[in-house]
C-alpha angles and dihedrals in degrees: 000000000000119000107250093223092051091045090052091053093051091045091054092047089053090048091051091052092047094048090046091051090050092050091048090049091050091052090051096051114099095236097152122005100184113110124230101060122134113254122255124233123277094249094178090059090047091050094047094049092044093052094044089049094049105032113010091177091066095062119046116194092250092057093049090048092049095049096045091045089054088050089050091054095046093046092047092238123146102290113252101002099100089035091056093046092048092049090050091051091045093049091048089056092043092054090054097042094110092049096045099043093093095044119119115251091253092056090045090051091051091050092050090046090053091049091049092050092048091050090049092050093044090051091050091048092049091050091049094048091051092042092238120159114260135196116249117290093234093050092048091046090052089053092052091049090048089050092050090050092047094053097087090050092051091048091049093050092045090052098045103033103029104027098237107152139156110270118253123244096267098034119122133201127241091280094052096254120136117247 
């Protein structure tokens, strides 16, 4: 018999991988090939940060690294750079999960926005140091702003459709430890 708590963790990990694969596939589809559009949000980053903020036990660092590395490879970005930055941001949030659990949603949103801006600037700096080509600053800034604005929607959909919620005060993880 499988422990229900452990089964729930593995189910949510599989859901995360499936949703990530779907988001990557949607970004690869040639929906509109005319240039000049505003960029869409980075929904995979929003999903990752939302899940790590709400249920850090669902997403281990290795799974986040593997999924974002796969996205790097599919999107033809420098392999591992965005994955490393995303893991650093996720681990920053994971290390503060106990402190931020009781924050209001507005404060959580501001924290996530700050993490997204820092990841954006760190990625730009890494590209500049390595003399890699970059997309325009305005275009990248618009994507970060779109991601920040999309975060509440991702959190709402994760809560309603996928059952990812902040743990309650007395709730324990699969190993019996308090969150």
